N, C-alpha and C positions, 0 to 999 in steps of 0.2 A: 396470757399469765399475767396476770398482776403484781411488782414489783415494793408494789407500797406495802408502805414499815420493815421493809429491809435493808442491810446494811452493804453497801460495796466498800470496802478501803472504807475511809475514813468517813465518808458519804451516806447518810440515811434518807432513805428516800420515804421522802410526805403524801408524794398526790402523781396522778397522770396527767401532760400537763394537753398532748395527744397521741396523734400515732399516724403515720403513715409508709409509703412502701421500702421503705432501707429501716424503721426500729418503729420505737417509742421512744417518746422526750416526758422529762418526768421532773417536778419543781422538787431541792431537796435541801438540803443539811449538810454542809460543811463541818463537820465537828469543833476540829482544831481549832481553825476562827471563825467560828460560830457564823455563816452565813449564808446566807441563801446561796446555789447556783441550781443551772439547769441540769439535767441529767438525759445522755441520747446513748441506747441500748440498738449495736447498729444487729442486726442479728447474726447467726455467722451463719446464712445461707448465700451473701452477698458477696463471700471470698472464700469461695468454695475450694480456695484448693495454699496453701503453703507462700508461694509468689505470688496470689493474690491479695493473702494476709498482711504481708510486708511491704505487698505493695499500699496497703492503706494505713499501717499503722506510719509510712513514710508522712504520706498524704498531711496525714493526723501533725503526725511534728511539724513541717515543714507551712500549716496554719495558726501554727500557735506561734510563726513568729512575727505573723503581721499583725499592725497595729495599726488601725485606725477611726476615728468616729467615730464611724458607719458601719465600721465588720464587732460583733462580737469575739469577746478575750474568751484562749482556749482557755483553759490552765492543767491540768491534768488531764489526763485515761486511761485506762487497766482493758483486762484479761480478766471474766468470770462465768465458769457456769459454759463456757466455749462463743460469746457473745463479746463485743467489744466493745465498752463504753466510755465515754465521751464527755468532760467536767466542761463547763462553758458560764458564762457571763449569765445570768438572770436576769431580766429585762419582764416589765410586767407590761401588762395588756393587752389586746384581746387581737386572733387570727381577722 
């Protein structure tokens, strides 16, 4: 299911960048700051119960505190339609 054209919070999904075992990554525009970000959607199948869901969210919060030039910045996260989404710094390039 493509999320292109949809809005999640303040993030307008522009295009899919890739997908893998954990979910999908999209290029998006953060409307209130008018900047391009990467949004990763984690499928609900990866946190099958409330304990794993909370653990996953705790790991997202912990990763957001890391500051290093070689680590992508975590800006935000949220939940919608059973999936968790993680908003990160967008870096142009090729895989």
